[in-house]
Structures are given as structure tokens and as C-alpha cells.
C-alpha positions in Angstrom: 0.0 0.0 0.0 1.4 3.5 -0.9 1.9 5.9 1.9 -0.8 8.4 2.7 1.2 11.3 1.5 1.9 9.6 -1.9 -1.8 8.9 -2.5 -2.7 12.7 -1.9 0.3 13.6 -4.0 -0.5 11.5 -6.9 -4.0 12.8 -7.4 -3.6 16.6 -6.7 -3.4 19.3 -9.1 -0.5 21.7 -8.0 -1.9 24.6 -10.0 -5.2 24.3 -8.4 -3.6 23.9 -5.1 -1.6 27.0 -5.1 -4.7 29.0 -5.9 -6.7 27.2 -3.2 -4.1 27.9 -0.7 -3.7 31.5 -1.6 -7.5 32.1 -1.3 -7.5 30.4 2.1 -4.8 32.6 3.4 -6.6 35.6 2.2 -9.8 35.0 4.3 -10.5 37.4 6.9 -13.3 35.5 8.5 -14.5 31.9 8.3 -18.0 32.6 7.2 -20.7 29.8 6.8 -20.1 29.2 3.2 -17.5 27.3 1.2 -15.1 28.7 -1.5 -17.5 27.2 -4.0 -20.5 29.2 -2.5 -23.6 27.9 -0.8 -25.1 28.0 2.8 -25.7 25.0 5.0 -29.2 24.2 6.0 -30.2 25.4 9.6 -30.5 21.8 10.6 -27.3 20.5 9.2 -25.1 18.7 11.7 -21.5 19.8 12.3 -19.6 16.8 11.0 -16.3 15.8 12.6 -14.1 13.1 11.3 -11.5 11.7 13.7 -9.2 8.8 14.6 -10.6 6.3 16.9 -8.4 7.3 19.8 -8.9 7.9 23.6 -8.9 11.6 23.0 -11.7 11.5 20.4 -13.6 8.8 22.5 -13.5 11.1 25.6 -14.6 14.2 23.3 -17.6 12.2 22.0 -18.7 11.6 25.5 -18.9 15.3 26.1 -20.7 16.2 22.9 -23.9 16.9 24.6 -22.2 19.9 26.4 -21.0 21.5 23.1 -24.3 20.8 21.4 -26.3 22.6 24.1 -23.7 25.5 23.9 -23.7 25.7 20.0 -27.5 24.8 19.5 -26.4 22.5 16.5 -26.3 18.8 16.4 -22.9 17.1 16.0 -22.1 13.8 14.0 -18.7 12.3 14.8 -17.3 9.5 13.0 -14.5 7.6 14.3 -12.2 5.7 12.0 -9.0 3.8 11.8 -5.8 5.6 10.6 -6.2 4.0 7.1 -9.9 4.6 6.9 -9.4 8.3 7.9 -6.6 8.7 5.3 -8.8 7.2 2.6 -11.8 9.3 3.5 -9.8 12.4 3.3 -8.2 11.4 0.0 -11.7 11.1 -1.5 -13.5 14.1 0.1 -10.9 16.7 -0.1 -9.8 16.0 -3.7 -13.6 16.5 -4.6 -13.7 19.7 -2.5 -16.2 17.9 -0.5 -18.5 19.9 2.1 -19.7 16.9 4.1 -16.7 17.3 6.6 -16.2 20.2 8.7 -13.6 19.5 11.6 -10.8 17.2 10.8 -8.6 15.2 13.1 -5.2 15.2 11.3 -1.5 14.3 11.9 0.1 17.7 11.6 3.7 16.2 10.9 2.2 13.7 8.3 -0.3 15.6 6.6 -0.4 19.2 7.1 2.2 20.5 4.7 0.4 18.7 1.9 -3.0 19.6 2.9 -2.0 23.2 3.3 -0.4 23.3 -0.2 -3.5 21.7 -1.6 -5.6 24.6 0.0 -7.7 22.1 2.1 -7.3 23.6 5.5 -8.6 27.0 6.7 -6.3 29.5 8.0 -6.8 29.9 11.8 -4.1 32.4 12.5 -6.2 35.4 13.3 -8.7 33.2 15.4 -6.1 31.3 17.7 -4.2 34.6 18.2 -7.4 36.9 18.2 -8.9 35.6 21.3 -7.1 36.5 24.7 -9.1 33.8 26.6 -8.1 31.1 24.1 -4.4 32.0 24.8 -2.4 30.6 21.8 0.9 31.4 23.7 -0.2 28.8 26.4 0.5 26.0 23.8 3.9 24.4 24.2 6.6 25.8 21.8 7.2 22.6 19.8 3.6 21.6 19.1 2.5 25.1 18.4 5.3 25.6 15.8 4.4 22.4 14.0 0.8 23.9 13.5 2.2 26.5 11.3 2.7 26.1 7.6 3.9 28.8 5.3 3.5 31.3 8.0 0.0 30.3 8.9 -1.8 28.4 11.6 -3.6 25.5 9.9 -4.1 23.2 12.9 -4.6 23.1 16.7 -2.7 20.3 18.7 -4.8 18.3 21.0 -2.7 15.4 21.9 0.9 15.1 22.3 3.5 12.5 22.8 7.3 12.1 23.6 9.7 9.1 23.9 9.9 7.6 27.3 12.8 5.2 28.3 10.7 2.2 29.9 12.9 0.2 32.2 12.8 -2.7 34.7 13.2 -1.2 38.3 14.1 -4.7 39.6 17.1 -5.2 37.0 18.7 -1.6 37.3 18.5 -1.1 41.1 21.9 -2.5 41.6 23.3 -0.6 38.6 22.7 2.9 40.0 19.2 3.3 38.5 18.0 3.9 35.1 20.7 5.1 32.5 21.0 8.9 32.1 23.2 8.8 28.8 23.0 6.7 25.8 26.4 5.3 26.6 24.9 4.0 29.8 22.1 2.7 28.0 24.3 0.6 25.8 26.3 -0.7 28.7 23.4 -1.8 30.8 21.7 -3.4 27.8 24.8 -5.4 27.0 25.1 -6.4 30.8 21.6 -7.4 31.3 20.9 -9.2 27.9 20.8 -13.0 28.1 19.8 -13.9 24.5 20.4 -17.5 25.0 17.6 -17.7 27.5 15.4 -15.3 25.4 16.0 -12.2 27.5 17.1 -9.0 25.7 18.9 -5.7 27.0 16.9 -3.5 24.8 13.9 -3.7 22.4 12.7 -1.0 20.0 11.1 -0.3 16.7 13.3 -1.8 13.9 10.9 -1.7 10.8 12.5 0.5 8.0 9.6 3.1 7.8 8.1 2.7 11.3 11.3 3.1 13.4 12.1 6.5 12.0 10.0 8.4 14.3 11.6 6.9 17.6 15.1 6.9 16.0 14.7 10.7 15.6 15.4 11.3 19.2 18.7 9.5 19.0 19.5 11.4 15.8 18.8 14.7 17.6 20.8 13.7 20.7 23.7 12.8 18.5 23.7 16.3 17.1 22.2 15.3 13.8 18.9 16.2 11.9 17.1 14.9 8.9 17.4 18.0 6.8 20.3 20.8 7.3 20.0 24.0 5.5 17.6 22.6 2.9 19.7 19.5 2.0 19.9 15.9 3.5 21.6 15.7 6.9 21.4 11.8 7.0 25.0 11.4 5.5 26.6 13.7 8.3 28.9 12.2 10.9 26.4 12.8 13.6 23.7 11.0 11.7 26.0 8.2 10.8 27.0 7.8 14.4 23.3 7.7 15.4 22.5 5.1 12.8 25.4 3.0 14.1 24.7 3.3 17.7 20.9 2.4 17.3 21.7 -0.4 14.9 24.4 -2.0 17.1 22.1 -1.7 20.2 19.4 -3.9 18.5 21.8 -6.1 16.8 23.8 -6.9 19.9 21.1 -6.9 22.6 17.6 -6.9 20.9 15.4 -9.8 19.8 15.7 -11.7 16.6 13.7 -10.3 13.7 13.9 -6.6 15.0 13.8 -5.3 11.5 10.3 -6.4 11.2 9.2 -4.8 14.4 6.8 -1.9 14.6 5.1 -0.8 17.7 2.6 -3.7 17.7 5.7 -6.3 17.7 8.2 -4.5 19.9 5.7 -3.5 22.9 4.6 -7.0 23.8 8.4 -8.0 24.1 8.8 -5.6 27.0 5.2 -6.0 28.4 5.9 -9.8 28.7 9.2 -9.2 30.7 11.5 -10.3 28.0 13.6 -7.0 27.9 15.3 -4.6 30.4 14.7 -1.4 28.3 12.4 -0.2 25.8 12.2 3.4 24.1 8.7 4.2 22.6 5.9 6.8 23.1 4.8 7.9 26.6 1.2 7.5 25.3 1.3 3.5 25.5 2.4 3.5 29.2 -1.0 2.1 30.3 -0.3 -1.1 28.4 2.5 -2.0 30.7 0.2 -1.4 33.8 -2.7 -3.6 32.6 -2.2 -7.1 34.1 -4.3 -8.6 31.2 -1.4 -8.0 28.8 1.5 -7.1 31.0 3.7 -9.1 33.4 5.8 -6.0 34.3 3.2 -3.8 36.1 4.9 -3.9 39.4 8.3 -3.5 38.1 8.2 -1.1 35.2 9.9 2.4 35.6 9.8 5.5 33.4 12.8 7.6 32.7 13.7 10.8 30.5 15.4 10.0 27.2 19.3 9.6 27.9 21.6 12.2 26.8 23.9 11.7 23.6 26.9 13.6 22.6 24.6 16.7 21.9 22.6 16.2 25.2 19.1 14.9 25.6 17.0 16.0 22.8 13.9 13.8 22.5 11.0 14.7 20.3 7.8 16.5 21.7 5.2 16.3 19.0 1.6 16.8 18.4 0.5 13.3 17.6 -3.0 14.4 16.5 -4.4 17.9 15.8 -7.7 19.5 14.7 -8.1 21.3 11.5 -11.1 23.0 9.5 -12.0 21.8 6.0 -11.8 24.9 3.7 -14.8 23.6 1.7 -16.9 23.3 5.0 -20.2 25.1 4.8 -20.0 25.6 8.5 -16.6 26.9 9.2 -17.7 29.4 12.0 -19.4 26.6 13.9 -16.2 24.4 13.2 -14.1 27.0 15.0 -16.4 26.9 17.9 -15.9 23.3 18.2 -12.0 23.6 18.0 -12.0 26.4 20.4 -14.2 24.2 23.0 -12.2 21.0 22.4 -8.9 22.7 22.7 -9.4 25.5 25.2 -7.6 25.5 28.6 -10.6 24.0 30.6 -11.0 21.0 28.2 -7.3 20.3 27.8 -6.9 20.4 31.7 -9.9 18.0 32.2 -8.7 15.6 29.6 -5.2 15.7 30.9 -6.5 14.9 34.4 -8.1 11.8 32.8 -4.6 10.8 31.5 -4.6 12.3 28.0 -1.6 14.4 27.6 -2.3 17.8 26.0 -0.2 20.6 24.6 -1.1 23.5 27.0 1.7 24.6 29.3 -1.2 25.6 32.1 -2.2 21.9 32.0 1.3 20.5 32.5 2.1 23.0 35.4 -1.1 22.1 37.2 -0.5 19.0 39.6 -4.1 18.1 39.5 -3.8 17.5 35.7 -0.9 15.0 36.3 -2.5 13.0 38.9 -3.8 10.2 36.5 -0.1 9.5 35.4 2.4 7.5 37.7 4.5 10.1 39.6 7.8 9.0 37.8 6.1 9.1 34.5 4.7 12.5 35.0 8.0 14.0 35.8 9.5 12.1 32.8 6.9 13.5 30.5 7.5 17.1 31.7 11.2 16.7 31.4 10.9 15.5 27.9 8.4 18.1 26.9 10.7 21.0 28.3 13.7 19.5 26.1 11.5 18.5 23.1 11.9 19.1 19.4 8.6 19.5 17.6 9.0 16.8 14.8 9.9 13.1 14.6 10.1 12.6 10.8 11.3 14.7 7.9 9.1 17.8 7.3 8.4 17.3 3.8 5.2 16.7 1.5 5.9 12.9 0.8 6.4 12.0 4.4 6.1 8.3 3.8 8.6 8.1 0.9 11.1 10.1 2.9 10.8 7.7 5.9 11.5 4.8 3.7 14.8 6.4 2.6 15.9 7.5 6.0 15.0 4.0 7.4 17.4 2.2 5.1 20.5 2.6 7.0 18.7 1.7 10.2 17.9 -1.7 8.8 21.6 -2.2 7.8 22.9 -1.3 11.1 20.4 -3.8 12.9 21.4 -6.6 10.4 25.1 -6.0 11.5 26.1 -4.5 8.1 28.4 -1.4 7.7 26.2 1.7 8.1 28.4 4.3 6.4 28.1 3.2 2.8 24.4 2.5 3.2 24.0 6.1 4.9 25.9 7.5 1.9 23.8 6.1 -0.7 20.6 7.1 1.2 22.0 10.6 1.8 22.3 10.9 -2.0 18.9 9.5 -2.6 17.5 11.8 -0.1 18.8 14.7 -1.6 17.5 13.9 -4.9 14.0 13.3 -3.2 14.2 16.8 -1.5 15.0 18.5 -4.8 11.7 17.1 -6.2 9.9 17.7 -3.0 10.9 21.3 -3.2 9.9 21.7 -6.8 6.3 20.5 -5.9 6.1 23.1 -3.3 7.2 25.7 -5.6 4.9 24.6 -8.3 
């Protein structure tokens, strides 16, 4: 199956897209009509499309509150990630008016959606209301919400990488490692692969591993793109590839190159690994006795420091945008403002759903739902965080395939440098084409 961004890119018209984006950027107010004209019937529901996620489930349970405030019925559809992508592909390419509020992945979709002219410019709205307090959003997620100088989405769920570890195993080693060197040493010491116990487990699948590897890349001092060109051939990136590859190759489970989240997480949950780095949003899986054997021994620590310090990502995993073709853009904004306002973010975070507002993270009441060690870890990683965990390009899926190739080589025990050199050349060619599409 092609990546989401490739699907959209292959079916879009760049001339039409540029014109549409310019029109969206020039709107002074949202209005209740689409760019094609027309007015929504008075009894038309506000239509929301969202991923089937704990955040959207929580919001759906509160919709009666919004309906009574807005005086309009709401229809909320929850889909899988693939279903959501396919629905957007069909509806937005056809300038469809049958979706108003869109739950999107800002890092995966927003650049392309913005270039296509599919998202409403929210800049004046988020910055124009003192009570909404746009500056209250954390820097990293807020910056990712901006494309071509315009706010095109609002972050509602955030995540960072957490070092999950076995407290019972590291007590005699001075506690969890604070550096990547320490993580490697402890992983080697604790691994007993002959008995099916591993020092470290993590994602190793070519495309899927890139997002979690990004924090290793940044902590080695590298980046995906430097001054508009590929950065994955730099000495820092090669060192990060080599480190991560050797960590899994020497201390990880067999078949690591086939492991995404769904395969790596159970290894740690079933007590077969000492360390695991992945999103903090999945922590509850390790506390659930139905699926985990490590609930009493799991610990949570900040991302370890590399040569460039500890530089984890802090990303908006899901955001809200407004379809530019919606007939109910004013009502859609009322929903976005309600669902992402300070009160709602604090309420949801107190229920265990990490948001993007500083005020929520500084309120002890909102952190009570998380284990204390995890809450402290999340705050530390958020303060250090970088707002993206993948290349910031139009064809994100294709870029991840390229960037992930040296990762696989390292995990397989091959020399990383020549593979990284080839991938660097391929990524540079990719970036030239990607930039041409932006300029079309």
C-alpha cells in the first residue's frame, strides 16, 4: 500500500492547489459558506471526522455539552488511521463539504493539505482571542501547527519518547541510565539472549522506526534536513544510525527489522527486555495485568543524553483542522475552540490524555492520572523537546523509507556508513523533487 502522502500527491493538481491555498490565506473571517459558494441548512449537523483514539472517545462522550452551547447537532465519525486517510483522500480531492472538523496528523499531513488548499487559515482566530491563549501551547507543538506562516491546525494530543525500564533489574546498577552510553552498557550487561531475554527492544522496521530513532539522531547532534539538504549522511547521523543499529543487533530480539510498535511493545510487556524506548502515550499497556507481566516493576525515565545532550521529540500526535470547503466553518471553529481550550485540555489531561498546553502541564491536578515517575519524565522530555519526529516534507512516507534504510543495515550488522552515503544521495534527490512540488 502506498503511503498516505503519496496517495494525496499523485491525485492532486499543483496549480489548483496553489490557488486554493492563496485563497484560504486571504480569508478575513471564516463565514458559513465554502469557497464554492452555498449555505448550510439550518438543521445541518456539524460533521467531525476523527481517528478512533482515547482523545476522540473522550470528546464524543462530552458532545452533549457542546451541542447545548452551540445549538447545533454534531455527527462524529471515528475511523482507523487507514480509513481516515482514505476518506480525506476522496472528500478533499473532490472539494467535499460533508466534513467540517478534521482530526489530522500535523507532521504527516499538514504540509500537503496546506499546499492543496484544503485547510482553513486559523491564524487570526487562535491569536485574536485573549481567553483562548495561543501562547499557552507548548513551543514545539505550536510551531508544528504553522505552515507557510499560517496556523492550519491546533494540537490536541502530544507524545514524547520515554525510556521504559525494569526497576528490579537496574537497582543494583545505580538506577536507569542517564546517557546513551549508559543505556548501551546496561543493555549489554543485562541481555541473556540464549535464554530469550534482551537488553533493549525498540522499533526496527524500516519506515516505522524513523520516528523513534529521531530522538537518537537529535541527541547525537544530527537532523534529517540541514540548510535545505539531506542531513542523514553527516557524521552525527551516521553515528546515530550505528549506535541504534548495534544496540538492537547486539542486545535486541531476533527479527527486529520487522518490528513496529505492535511487535516491539509486547516483548517488554511480557518481561523479555530490560529497556524499551517508545511513546509515553502507550504507558498504560504496561500497567494492565491482562496484557503485561511487568506492571509492578516497570519504571519511566527521561530520554538519555547523547553527545549533543538529551534531545527527545515532543510532537502533536493529533491535531484539529477545519476543512476549507466546509459550509459551517464558524461552527467548526467554535468546536475547535471548545475542544482545545484551557478548561477541556486540563480536564482531559487529568483523565490521562496528554495535551499541549503549558497551563495543564504546570497544574499538579492534571498530572495525577499518571504514575508520578512518568509525569516527571513527561514534563522533562517536553521541556527539552523538538517538535518533529520525521522529515518535514510533502511525501512523508517516501522520505521515511529512504531515511530508514541505514537503520535496517545497522540492525542486520552491516556497515552503516556506505548505506548512509547512498541513502543521503537518494534523500537529496528526493528533496529537490519535493521542493519543486512546493514551488509549483
